[in-house]
PASEBA-1860 file (N, C-alpha, C; in nm, 3 decimals):
! residues 173
1> XXXXXXXX> -2.726/-3.166/-2.542/-2.861/-3.205/-2.505/-2.870/-3.238/-2.355 ~ -2.763/-3.301/-2.301/-2.762/-3.337/-2.160/-2.779/-3.213/-2.072 ~ -2.706/-3.107/-2.104/-2.712/-2.985/-2.024/-2.854/-2.926/-2.028 ~ -2.914/-2.921/-2.144/-3.050/-2.869/-2.157/-3.147/-2.951/-2.071 ~ -3.139/-3.083/-2.079/-3.228/-3.169/-2.002/-3.202/-3.158/-1.852 ~ -3.076/-3.143/-1.814/-3.042/-3.128/-1.672/-3.098/-2.997/-1.617 ~ -3.090/-2.891/-1.695/-3.147/-2.762/-1.652/-3.299/-2.772/-1.644 ~ -3.359/-2.839/-1.740/-3.503/-2.860/-1.737/-3.545/-2.938/-1.612
9> XXXXXXXX> -3.466/-3.037/-1.575/-3.494/-3.115/-1.454/-3.488/-3.025/-1.330 ~ -3.393/-2.933/-1.326/-3.382/-2.843/-1.211/-3.504/-2.751/-1.203 ~ -3.551/-2.705/-1.317/-3.671/-2.620/-1.319/-3.794/-2.696/-1.270 ~ -3.805/-2.822/-1.309/-3.915/-2.906/-1.261/-3.906/-2.921/-1.110 ~ -3.788/-2.946/-1.060/-3.770/-2.967/-0.915/-3.796/-2.839/-0.835 ~ -3.758/-2.725/-0.888/-3.787/-2.598/-0.821/-3.938/-2.574/-0.818 ~ -4.004/-2.599/-0.930/-4.150/-2.586/-0.934/-4.216/-2.683/-0.835 ~ -4.161/-2.802/-0.822/-4.216/-2.901/-0.729/-4.198/-2.856/-0.584
17> XXXXXXXX> -4.086/-2.792/-0.554/-4.067/-2.738/-0.418/-4.172/-2.632/-0.386 ~ -4.198/-2.546/-0.481/-4.301/-2.444/-0.463/-4.438/-2.510/-0.446 ~ -4.462/-2.613/-0.524/-4.589/-2.686/-0.513/-4.606/-2.747/-0.373 ~ -4.496/-2.793/-0.315/-4.503/-2.848/-0.179/-4.552/-2.744/-0.079 ~ -4.506/-2.623/-0.094/-4.552/-2.516/-0.005/-4.701/-2.487/-0.024 ~ -4.750/-2.514/-0.143/-4.892/-2.493/-0.172/-4.976/-2.614/-0.134 ~ -4.918/-2.704/-0.054/-4.985/-2.824/-0.006/-5.010/-2.925/-0.117 ~ -4.934/-2.921/-0.222/-4.942/-3.018/-0.331/-4.827/-3.118/-0.316
25> XXXXXXXX> -4.835/-3.233/-0.380/-4.733/-3.337/-0.362/-4.604/-3.312/-0.440 ~ -4.539/-3.202/-0.413/-4.418/-3.164/-0.486/-4.302/-3.260/-0.469 ~ -4.286/-3.317/-0.349/-4.176/-3.411/-0.329/-4.193/-3.534/-0.418 ~ -4.317/-3.577/-0.433/-4.343/-3.693/-0.517/-4.329/-3.659/-0.665 ~ -4.353/-3.535/-0.702/-4.330/-3.493/-0.840/-4.181/-3.501/-0.871 ~ -4.098/-3.460/-0.775/-3.952/-3.470/-0.796/-3.911/-3.617/-0.811 ~ -3.966/-3.704/-0.727/-3.934/-3.847/-0.736/-3.978/-3.903/-0.871 ~ -4.096/-3.863/-0.917/-4.145/-3.909/-1.048/-4.053/-3.860/-1.160
33> XXXXXXXX> -4.014/-3.733/-1.155/-3.924/-3.678/-1.257/-3.790/-3.752/-1.258 ~ -3.738/-3.780/-1.140/-3.612/-3.854/-1.131/-3.628/-3.997/-1.183 ~ -3.744/-4.058/-1.157/-3.770/-4.193/-1.208/-3.770/-4.193/-1.360 ~ -3.833/-4.092/-1.418/-3.834/-4.082/-1.565/-3.693/-4.062/-1.619 ~ -3.615/-3.981/-1.549/-3.477/-3.959/-1.591/-3.401/-4.091/-1.587 ~ -3.411/-4.162/-1.475/-3.338/-4.288/-1.460/-3.383/-4.392/-1.563 ~ -3.510/-4.390/-1.598/-3.561/-4.488/-1.692/-3.522/-4.459/-1.837 ~ -3.515/-4.331/-1.873/-3.498/-4.297/-2.013/-3.367/-4.228/-2.050
41> XXXXXXXX> -3.293/-4.180/-1.952/-3.168/-4.110/-1.984/-3.054/-4.210/-2.001 ~ -2.947/-4.162/-2.057/-2.826/-4.242/-2.072/-2.780/-4.286/-1.933 ~ -2.755/-4.413/-1.914/-2.727/-4.469/-1.781/-2.602/-4.412/-1.715 ~ -2.514/-4.351/-1.788/-2.392/-4.299/-1.729/-2.399/-4.154/-1.687 ~ -2.514/-4.089/-1.703/-2.521/-3.946/-1.674/-2.640/-3.914/-1.584 ~ -2.615/-3.831/-1.485/-2.722/-3.786/-1.397/-2.765/-3.891/-1.297 ~ -2.878/-3.868/-1.234/-2.924/-3.958/-1.128/-2.966/-4.095/-1.182 ~ -2.932/-4.197/-1.106/-2.972/-4.333/-1.140/-3.075/-4.383/-1.039
49> XXXXXXXX> -3.098/-4.513/-1.044/-3.202/-4.571/-0.959/-3.168/-4.562/-0.810 ~ -3.041/-4.562/-0.776/-3.003/-4.547/-0.635/-3.049/-4.412/-0.582 ~ -3.030/-4.308/-0.660/-3.074/-4.174/-0.621/-3.226/-4.169/-0.614 ~ -3.294/-4.233/-0.707/-3.441/-4.235/-0.707/-3.492/-4.301/-0.579 ~ -3.435/-4.414/-0.544/-3.477/-4.486/-0.423/-3.448/-4.402/-0.299 ~ -3.332/-4.340/-0.295/-3.299/-4.254/-0.180/-3.396/-4.137/-0.170 ~ -3.430/-4.076/-0.282/-3.523/-3.963/-0.281/-3.664/-4.007/-0.244 ~ -3.706/-4.123/-0.291/-3.839/-4.174/-0.253/-3.845/-4.202/-0.104
57> XXXXXXXX> -3.736/-4.252/-0.049/-3.730/-4.276/0.096/-3.738/-4.145/0.173 ~ -3.666/-4.044/0.127/-3.671/-3.912/0.192/-3.812/-3.854/0.183 ~ -3.876/-3.867/0.067/-4.013/-3.816/0.051/-4.109/-3.888/0.146 ~ -4.095/-4.018/0.158/-4.181/-4.094/0.249/-4.158/-4.052/0.394 ~ -4.033/-4.035/0.433/-4.003/-3.989/0.569/-4.063/-3.851/0.593 ~ -4.055/-3.763/0.495/-4.114/-3.630/0.507/-4.265/-3.637/0.527 ~ -4.332/-3.724/0.452/-4.477/-3.739/0.467/-4.513/-3.793/0.604 ~ -4.437/-3.892/0.651/-4.464/-3.950/0.784/-4.442/-3.845/0.892
65> XXXXXXXX> -4.333/-3.771/0.882/-4.305/-3.666/0.981/-4.413/-3.559/0.980 ~ -4.461/-3.523/0.862/-4.568/-3.423/0.853/-4.693/-3.472/0.925 ~ -4.730/-3.595/0.899/-4.850/-3.651/0.962/-4.833/-3.664/1.113 ~ -4.718/-3.711/1.155/-4.695/-3.732/1.298/-4.684/-3.602/1.375 ~ -4.627/-3.499/1.314/-4.608/-3.372/1.385/-4.742/-3.312/1.426 ~ -4.836/-3.310/1.336/-4.967/-3.255/1.367/-5.042/-3.339/1.468 ~ -5.042/-3.470/1.446/-5.116/-3.559/1.536/-5.053/-3.562/1.674 ~ -4.921/-3.565/1.681/-4.853/-3.571/1.811/-4.877/-3.444/1.892
73> XXXXXXXX> -4.879/-3.332/1.825/-4.896/-3.206/1.897/-5.032/-3.198/1.967 ~ -5.136/-3.242/1.901/-5.268/-3.234/1.963/-5.296/-3.352/2.055 ~ -5.241/-3.469/2.023/-5.268/-3.583/2.111/-5.197/-3.567/2.245 ~ -5.082/-3.501/2.248/-5.014/-3.473/2.375/-5.098/-3.386/2.466 ~ -5.180/-3.305/2.407/-5.268/-3.217/2.484/-5.400/-3.286/2.520 ~ -5.417/-3.409/2.474/-5.538/-3.483/2.506/-5.659/-3.443/2.423 ~ -5.636/-3.407/2.299/-5.746/-3.365/2.211/-5.837/-3.482/2.178 ~ -5.961/-3.451/2.151/-6.057/-3.553/2.111/-6.028/-3.596/1.967
81> XXXXXXXX> -6.078/-3.713/1.929/-6.062/-3.760/1.792/-6.129/-3.665/1.694 ~ -6.242/-3.611/1.736/-6.314/-3.516/1.651/-6.227/-3.394/1.624 ~ -6.158/-3.345/1.726/-6.071/-3.229/1.709/-5.956/-3.261/1.615 ~ -5.900/-3.380/1.629/-5.789/-3.419/1.540/-5.836/-3.430/1.395 ~ -5.950/-3.494/1.374/-6.002/-3.511/1.239/-6.037/-3.377/1.175 ~ -6.109/-3.292/1.250/-6.145/-3.161/1.195/-6.022/-3.074/1.171 ~ -5.921/-3.090/1.256/-5.797/-3.015/1.237/-5.732/-3.051/1.104 ~ -5.726/-3.179/1.074/-5.666/-3.224/0.947/-5.750/-3.175/0.828
89> XXXXXXXX> -5.881/-3.194/0.837/-5.968/-3.155/0.726/-5.965/-3.004/0.700 ~ -5.982/-2.926/0.805/-5.984/-2.780/0.786/-5.845/-2.726/0.750 ~ -5.741/-2.797/0.789/-5.606/-2.756/0.749/-5.590/-2.769/0.598 ~ -5.641/-2.880/0.542/-5.634/-2.897/0.396/-5.717/-2.790/0.325 ~ -5.837/-2.768/0.374/-5.924/-2.667/0.313/-5.860/-2.528/0.327 ~ -5.808/-2.498/0.446/-5.745/-2.368/0.469/-5.625/-2.346/0.379 ~ -5.546/-2.450/0.357/-5.430/-2.438/0.268/-5.470/-2.409/0.125 ~ -5.575/-2.478/0.079/-5.621/-2.455/-0.059/-5.684/-2.317/-0.075
97> XXXXXXXX> -5.771/-2.280/0.018/-5.837/-2.149/0.010/-5.735/-2.037/0.028 ~ -5.645/-2.055/0.125/-5.544/-1.953/0.151/-5.455/-1.926/0.032 ~ -5.425/-2.032/-0.045/-5.338/-2.013/-0.161/-5.404/-1.927/-0.269 ~ -5.536/-1.916/-0.263/-5.608/-1.837/-0.363/-5.640/-1.695/-0.317 ~ -5.630/-1.668/-0.186/-5.680/-1.542/-0.133/-5.585/-1.423/-0.144 ~ -5.457/-1.445/-0.136/-5.363/-1.333/-0.140/-5.320/-1.312/-0.285 ~ -5.359/-1.199/-0.346/-5.341/-1.182/-0.490/-5.200/-1.139/-0.534 ~ -5.099/-1.174/-0.460/-4.961/-1.145/-0.502/-4.908/-1.271/-0.570
105> XXXXXXXX> -4.863/-1.264/-0.694/-4.818/-1.385/-0.763/-4.711/-1.461/-0.684 ~ -4.723/-1.588/-0.680/-4.637/-1.688/-0.616/-4.624/-1.664/-0.466 ~ -4.570/-1.551/-0.422/-4.546/-1.525/-0.280/-4.678/-1.523/-0.203 ~ -4.779/-1.458/-0.258/-4.908/-1.453/-0.191/-4.970/-1.590/-0.176 ~ -4.958/-1.671/-0.279/-5.010/-1.807/-0.273/-4.938/-1.891/-0.168 ~ -4.807/-1.873/-0.159/-4.730/-1.949/-0.060/-4.766/-1.907/0.082 ~ -4.771/-1.777/0.104/-4.807/-1.727/0.238/-4.949/-1.769/0.273 ~ -5.039/-1.754/0.178/-5.177/-1.793/0.201/-5.193/-1.941/0.228
113> XXXXXXXX> -5.120/-2.024/0.156/-5.131/-2.169/0.175/-5.082/-2.211/0.312 ~ -4.966/-2.162/0.351/-4.911/-2.199/0.482/-4.997/-2.140/0.594 ~ -5.031/-2.012/0.581/-5.116/-1.948/0.683/-5.255/-2.010/0.689 ~ -5.310/-2.042/0.574/-5.442/-2.106/0.570/-5.440/-2.245/0.631 ~ -5.334/-2.321/0.606/-5.322/-2.455/0.664/-5.310/-2.446/0.816 ~ -5.228/-2.353/0.863/-5.212/-2.337/1.008/-5.341/-2.288/1.072 ~ -5.404/-2.189/1.009/-5.531/-2.137/1.061/-5.641/-2.242/1.057 ~ -5.645/-2.322/0.952/-5.743/-2.429/0.943/-5.722/-2.536/1.048
121> XXXXXXXX> -5.596/-2.567/1.077/-5.566/-2.665/1.183/-5.615/-2.612/1.318 ~ -5.589/-2.484/1.344/-5.637/-2.424/1.469/-5.789/-2.428/1.476 ~ -5.854/-2.382/1.369/-6.000/-2.374/1.368/-6.064/-2.513/1.381 ~ -6.009/-2.611/1.313/-6.064/-2.746/1.320/-6.053/-2.806/1.459 ~ -5.935/-2.790/1.520/-5.917/-2.844/1.656/-6.006/-2.770/1.754 ~ -6.014/-2.638/1.740/-6.097/-2.557/1.830/-6.244/-2.598/1.816 ~ -6.290/-2.612/1.693/-6.429/-2.651/1.668/-6.458/-2.792/1.720 ~ -6.366/-2.884/1.697/-6.384/-3.020/1.745/-6.394/-3.027/1.896
129> XXXXXXXX> -6.312/-2.950/1.964/-6.319/-2.948/2.110/-6.446/-2.878/2.158 ~ -6.491/-2.778/2.084/-6.617/-2.711/2.120/-6.733/-2.809/2.109 ~ -6.730/-2.896/2.010/-6.838/-2.993/1.990/-6.846/-3.095/2.104 ~ -6.733/-3.121/2.169/-6.736/-3.216/2.281/-6.750/-3.145/2.415 ~ -6.766/-3.014/2.412/-6.795/-2.938/2.533/-6.675/-2.894/2.615 ~ -6.558/-2.883/2.555/-6.440/-2.837/2.628/-6.452/-2.688/2.660 ~ -6.378/-2.646/2.760/-6.378/-2.504/2.797/-6.308/-2.421/2.689 ~ -6.333/-2.293/2.691/-6.272/-2.202/2.592/-6.120/-2.208/2.601
137> XXXXXXXX> -6.065/-2.211/2.720/-5.920/-2.215/2.737/-5.862/-2.345/2.679 ~ -5.930/-2.453/2.704/-5.884/-2.583/2.654/-5.892/-2.587/2.501 ~ -5.999/-2.536/2.444/-6.012/-2.530/2.298/-5.898/-2.450/2.238 ~ -5.869/-2.337/2.299/-5.762/-2.252/2.248/-5.627/-2.320/2.259 ~ -5.602/-2.387/2.371/-5.476/-2.458/2.391/-5.457/-2.568/2.287 ~ -5.561/-2.645/2.264/-5.552/-2.754/2.165/-5.544/-2.697/2.024 ~ -5.615/-2.590/1.996/-5.606/-2.525/1.866/-5.465/-2.474/1.837 ~ -5.403/-2.414/1.938/-5.266/-2.366/1.920/-5.170/-2.481/1.898
145> XXXXXXXX> -5.190/-2.590/1.970/-5.105/-2.708/1.950/-5.121/-2.763/1.809 ~ -5.245/-2.766/1.760/-5.270/-2.814/1.623/-5.201/-2.723/1.521 ~ -5.209/-2.594/1.542/-5.147/-2.499/1.450/-4.995/-2.515/1.451 ~ -4.936/-2.525/1.568/-4.790/-2.543/1.576/-4.748/-2.677/1.516 ~ -4.827/-2.781/1.541/-4.797/-2.911/1.482/-4.804/-2.908/1.332 ~ -4.902/-2.839/1.278/-4.917/-2.829/1.132/-4.798/-2.755/1.071 ~ -4.758/-2.646/1.136/-4.641/-2.572/1.086/-4.514/-2.657/1.093 ~ -4.500/-2.734/1.202/-4.384/-2.823/1.214/-4.389/-2.930/1.105
153> XXXXXXXX> -4.508/-2.980/1.075/-4.522/-3.080/0.969/-4.487/-3.024/0.832 ~ -4.532/-2.902/0.806/-4.499/-2.838/0.679/-4.348/-2.818/0.668 ~ -4.286/-2.777/0.779/-4.140/-2.758/0.780/-4.068/-2.890/0.755 ~ -4.117/-3.000/0.814/-4.054/-3.131/0.794/-4.065/-3.174/0.648 ~ -4.182/-3.155/0.588/-4.200/-3.193/0.448/-4.113/-3.105/0.358 ~ -4.103/-2.978/0.390/-4.018/-2.889/0.309/-3.870/-2.926/0.325 ~ -3.829/-2.962/0.446/-3.690/-3.005/0.467/-3.661/-3.130/0.383 ~ -3.757/-3.221/0.377/-3.740/-3.340/0.292/-3.730/-3.298/0.145
161> XXXXXXXX> -3.813/-3.204/0.103/-3.808/-3.155/-0.035/-3.675/-3.091/-0.070 ~ -3.623/-3.013/0.023/-3.492/-2.950/0.000/-3.383/-3.056/-0.008 ~ -3.392/-3.158/0.079/-3.294/-3.267/0.075/-3.300/-3.341/-0.058 ~ -3.421/-3.367/-0.107/-3.437/-3.434/-0.237/-3.378/-3.347/-0.346 ~ -3.409/-3.218/-0.343/-3.357/-3.127/-0.445/-3.204/-3.128/-0.446 ~ -3.143/-3.115/-0.328/-2.997/-3.110/-0.321/-2.933/-3.243/-0.364 ~ -2.993/-3.354/-0.324/-2.939/-3.484/-0.361/-2.944/-3.503/-0.513 ~ -3.055/-3.470/-0.576/-3.062/-3.486/-0.720/-2.971/-3.386/-0.792
169> XXXXX> -2.959/-3.266/-0.737/-2.869/-3.167/-0.798/-2.725/-3.216/-0.795 ~ -2.683/-3.267/-0.681/-2.547/-3.318/-0.668/-2.523/-3.437/-0.762 ~ -2.627/-3.517/-0.784/-2.611/-3.636/-0.869/-2.581/-3.599/-1.015 ~ -2.604/-3.476/-1.053/-2.574/-3.435/-1.190/-2.427/-3.400/-1.209 ~ -2.354/-3.387/-1.099/-2.211/-3.349/-1.110/-2.119/-3.466/-1.107
END
């Protein structure tokens, strides 16, 4: 039974990693699954509360890095608050819409979500700067910074997800 449940846990964690790419809280799904394991599984097998706490810390660091990467990239360029806010909002919308637009199962959704989030970050920052009267060159520069920051944030969150996955996988051995 242990082997079956351990394999099931790995499938949940792989699905959660994919969910993270789709802009869903996959890292927190892994932490929740590990918490359930620690609470209900035999205490001598698999991940315990130490692993859960370590994974929750990694997930939190990933979320903070994701938020800071996008904000830092545009604030270094001197973006307006409106540009930063619209960048975040349109990035979320772009990620959700993008995940639905490319009709290739799984891969299309992943590409669409990441591309949509990056494109939404660019569009939001560009639009926000246009609303405050910035020049076309400045809007484009800030939009590119927002897009690069969003991609760096997604990479940071995914790196945290991979770290959580590997840590919980190792805890089963």
